[in-house]
MIVORO-894550 format. One line per field, with one value per residue (C-alpha): residue in one letter; residue number from 1; x, y, z. Coordinates in steps of 0.1 Angstrom, whole numbers, plus 5000, padded with zeros to 4 digits. Each point is the difference from the previous one (the first is absolute). Example, Ala and Ser with C-alpha at 12.3 -4.5 7.8 and 13.67 -1.06 7.14 Angstrom:
# residues 2
aa: a_s;
i: 1_2;
X: 5123_5014;
Y: 4955_5034;
Z: 5078_4993;
***
This chain:
# residues 314
aa: m_t_q_l_p_p_t_g_g_p_e_a_t_n_g_h_a_a_e_a_l_l_a_v_d_a_a_l_s_e_h_s_a_y_r_r_n_g_y_r_q_t_e_r_e_l_l_e_e_e_r_r_a_g_g_g_r_r_g_n_h_n_a_t_r_v_s_v_v_i_p_a_l_n_e_g_r_n_l_r_h_v_l_s_n_l_p_d_g_l_f_e_i_l_l_v_p_g_s_s_t_d_d_t_v_a_v_a_r_t_l_q_p_g_v_r_v_i_e_q_t_r_g_g_k_g_n_a_l_a_c_a_f_a_e_c_s_g_d_i_v_i_t_l_d_a_d_g_s_a_n_p_e_e_i_p_a_f_v_g_a_l_l_s_g_a_d_f_a_k_g_t_r_f_i_q_g_g_g_s_h_d_m_t_l_l_r_q_l_g_n_w_g_l_t_r_l_a_n_l_l_h_g_t_r_y_t_d_l_c_y_g_y_n_a_f_w_r_r_c_l_p_q_l_n_v_d_i_d_g_f_e_v_e_t_l_i_n_l_r_a_a_k_s_g_m_r_v_t_e_v_a_s_f_e_l_e_r_i_h_g_h_s_n_l_k_t_f_r_d_g_w_r_v_l_g_t_i_l_r_e_r_v_p_r_h_h_r_i_a_h_t_p_p_g_r_l_e_a_g_e_r_r_a_a_r_r_s_p_s_a_p_l_d;
i: 1_2_3_4_5_6_7_8_9_10_11_12_13_14_15_16_17_18_19_20_21_22_23_24_25_26_27_28_29_30_31_32_33_34_35_36_37_38_39_40_41_42_43_44_45_46_47_48_49_50_51_52_53_54_55_56_57_58_59_60_61_62_63_64_65_66_67_68_69_70_71_72_73_74_75_76_77_78_79_80_81_82_83_84_85_86_87_88_89_90_91_92_93_94_95_96_97_98_99_100_101_102_103_104_105_106_107_108_109_110_111_112_113_114_115_116_117_118_119_120_121_122_123_124_125_126_127_128_129_130_131_132_133_134_135_136_137_138_139_140_141_142_143_144_145_146_147_148_149_150_151_152_153_154_155_156_157_158_159_160_161_162_163_164_165_166_167_168_169_170_171_172_173_174_175_176_177_178_179_180_181_182_183_184_185_186_187_188_189_190_191_192_193_194_195_196_197_198_199_200_201_202_203_204_205_206_207_208_209_210_211_212_213_214_215_216_217_218_219_220_221_222_223_224_225_226_227_228_229_230_231_232_233_234_235_236_237_238_239_240_241_242_243_244_245_246_247_248_249_250_251_252_253_254_255_256_257_258_259_260_261_262_263_264_265_266_267_268_269_270_271_272_273_274_275_276_277_278_279_280_281_282_283_284_285_286_287_288_289_290_291_292_293_294_295_296_297_298_299_300_301_302_303_304_305_306_307_308_309_310_311_312_313_314;
X: 7371_4972_5003_4985_4977_5018_4997_5003_4998_4972_4997_4989_4967_4991_4990_5034_5018_4985_5003_5039_5005_4979_5023_5030_4992_4991_5032_5021_4978_5006_5040_4999_4982_5023_5032_4984_4986_5020_5002_4960_4996_5020_4980_4969_5014_5013_4966_4988_5023_4993_4960_5011_5023_4971_4976_4984_4978_4972_5002_4983_4984_5003_5041_5003_5014_4986_5020_4982_5021_4985_5015_4984_5014_4979_4968_4996_4962_4994_5024_4970_4976_5025_5019_4963_4991_5028_4991_5010_5030_5024_5039_5012_4988_5030_4995_5021_4992_5030_5002_4968_4991_4967_4992_5001_5024_4981_4968_5016_5012_4969_4979_5024_5027_5020_5005_5036_5011_5024_5022_5008_5031_4988_4963_4974_4975_5023_5027_4978_4988_5034_5011_4972_5002_5035_4990_4967_5004_4965_4995_4976_5003_4969_5003_4973_4995_4994_4977_4971_4993_5011_4975_5021_4970_5007_5036_4985_4993_5035_5014_4975_5015_5031_4992_4983_5031_5010_5032_4988_4964_4994_4973_4975_4972_4990_4986_4966_4998_5025_4995_5009_4988_5035_5007_4994_4992_5038_5014_4980_5006_5039_4997_4981_5023_5034_4984_4995_5035_5016_4979_5009_5038_5004_4977_4982_4959_4998_4963_5017_5036_5000_4987_5020_4980_5020_5014_5026_5023_5030_5023_4988_5019_5033_4983_4981_5030_4983_5027_4980_4987_4966_4964_5007_5017_4964_5002_5035_4993_4971_5023_5027_4976_4990_5037_5010_4973_4981_4965_4978_4962_4984_4978_4967_5006_4974_5020_4986_5003_5030_4984_5020_5025_5011_5021_5039_4993_5006_4982_5022_5032_4994_4985_5032_5019_4976_5007_5037_4999_4978_5027_5029_4988_4994_5013_5006_4972_5029_5014_4968_4991_4968_4972_4966_4970_4991_4973_4970_4986_4967_4972_4965_4992_5015_4987_5026_4996_5025_4996_5002_5032_4996_5018_5000_5033_4987;
Y: 9458_5020_5022_5034_5001_5015_5040_5004_4982_4980_4976_5026_5016_5034_4987_4982_5029_5023_4975_4997_5040_5000_4972_5021_5031_4985_4982_5034_5018_4975_4996_5040_5000_4976_5022_5031_4977_4968_4994_5001_4981_4971_5004_4995_4970_4982_5003_4985_4971_4992_4998_4974_4980_5000_4983_5033_5024_4978_4974_4968_5007_4963_5002_5036_5006_5028_5018_5026_5023_5013_5031_4996_5023_4991_4987_4970_5006_5008_4971_4978_5013_5007_4966_4981_5014_4992_4978_4963_4990_5026_4991_5020_5027_5023_5018_5030_5010_5025_5010_4984_5001_4980_4966_5005_4973_4977_5004_4998_4964_4989_5009_4991_4978_5000_5039_5012_5027_5027_5019_5038_5017_5033_5013_5013_4986_5004_4980_4974_4993_5000_4973_4982_5003_4988_4966_4994_4969_5000_5009_5029_5022_5018_5030_4998_5022_4983_5029_4982_5028_4978_4976_4962_4989_5022_4984_4977_5032_5011_4966_5001_5030_4989_4968_5020_5016_5026_5006_5020_5001_5031_5004_5029_5013_5025_4977_4983_4976_5019_5020_5004_5002_5010_5034_5032_5032_5014_4966_4999_5034_4998_4964_5018_5029_4977_4977_5029_5013_4965_4995_5035_4995_4964_4997_4976_4994_4986_5006_4991_5008_4992_4965_4969_4972_4989_4967_4992_4974_4993_5006_5036_5009_5007_5029_5013_4998_5010_5022_5023_4991_5021_4998_5019_4967_4993_5033_4987_4967_5012_5027_4976_4976_5027_5010_4967_4993_4974_4993_5014_4988_5021_4974_5015_4994_5011_5012_4991_5019_4991_4971_5008_5025_5031_5006_5007_5021_5038_5020_5029_4986_4972_5023_5019_4968_4990_5034_4997_4966_5014_5024_4981_4969_5024_4994_5027_4994_4992_4973_4981_4969_4996_4982_4993_5016_4974_4976_5003_4968_5013_4982_5003_5013_4976_4993_5017_4974_4976_4964_4989_4984_4966_4991_5028_5004_5021;
Z: 2079_4987_4968_4994_4973_4966_5003_4961_4962_4990_5029_5025_5005_5011_5036_5003_4991_5026_5026_4994_4995_5033_5018_4991_5009_5037_4999_4993_5025_5027_4995_5001_5031_5012_4994_5015_5032_4999_5038_5003_4970_5015_5033_4981_4979_5031_5016_4965_5002_5036_4992_4971_5025_5026_4974_4982_5012_5009_5024_5014_5034_5014_4994_5012_5034_5021_5028_5023_5021_5030_5018_5038_5026_5030_4981_5018_5006_4965_4986_5014_4973_4972_5002_5003_4969_4978_4968_5001_4975_5010_4998_5028_5024_5010_5034_5010_5037_5002_5037_5010_5036_5001_4988_4964_4994_5023_4982_4967_5006_5018_4967_4977_5013_4967_4999_4998_5026_4983_5021_4989_4997_5008_5010_4977_4974_4970_5015_5015_4962_4989_5027_4988_4964_5002_5016_4977_4979_4980_4966_5010_5031_5016_5027_5024_5032_5034_5015_4982_4975_4970_4990_4996_4981_4971_4996_4970_4982_5001_4991_4970_4991_4997_4983_4974_4989_5023_5017_5031_5012_5022_5023_4993_5025_4970_4974_4995_5029_5021_5028_5035_5038_5016_4982_5016_4979_5002_4991_4973_4987_5006_4980_4972_4996_5002_4975_4975_5006_4995_4967_4986_5009_4991_4974_5015_5002_5038_5015_5036_5009_5038_5002_5012_4986_4972_4979_4977_4986_5021_4969_5000_5036_4985_4981_5031_5020_5036_5015_5023_5036_5006_4990_4968_4985_4983_4980_4992_4990_4977_4982_4993_4984_4977_4995_4992_4972_5018_4988_5028_5008_5025_5022_5018_5038_5029_5031_5031_5033_5023_5027_5029_5012_4982_4969_5001_4969_5009_4972_4998_5007_4973_4977_4998_4991_4975_4984_5000_4985_4971_4993_5006_4976_4972_4967_4974_4969_4977_5020_5010_4989_4982_5018_4994_5021_5028_4991_5023_5019_5014_5016_5011_5038_5023_5035_5025_5026_5017_5010_5037_5009_5001_5031_5026_5020_5028;
***
């Protein structure tokens, strides 16, 4: 058992005495905070225990199993590009086709014979993610859109952020190396306003609230607890990651233009839902878990290009 240095008498030095007094003061402050807000301290301590049980904050890339979750409603034409550009070495791919009426499942099974097709219990992107999360068995979970806007070649950057110590790696289009070819001016202004409002009400410092390219350790799923069905799920996940005291790293991501078809996103309808989520998830300042501002994993200017599918299915 490690002993504290003496705090008085001839054996103590001025430096040791000061360190001991600081340690005592910190312990008393922590105890007081625990008594004022015990259930939140317990939640943070539980997350720390889970980190230690999982081998610490840093990990071994070769031993890490990565699960990729892809909601894909009628995205058969786009999946030809998305699945062909996935990196090698993934542990599992979970596809949620919902009520697709095209060849989404057939395309996926042709390009990725080992793909797991997950059934939804209700409709909506949020429910698609929740159903897939419940079936994941990898160490890391990555959410990837099926329309071709999220570049699968960026997956190693997200995994690297987690292996370097983050609990939650959040994609952002608004730091060095990020950007978008798929965002209208109206959507950009809406995202800017909602991000600023969320930062103000939740004490966060996010640069991009409404972006669904994220990665996290599977052990974080109980804290995220996805329980809504719509597109506002991305906002919910980002806010709950911060509320739970997770270590967040924002990863630069370049959003590409949708390849085929039209988005299921409705700007005003889904914007109101995001606003409602921001207001519902707010926690009073004196009840918040202290969290550090997100780290930034920036990148040099990326070439916004896709590889051609290796095996055309037409």
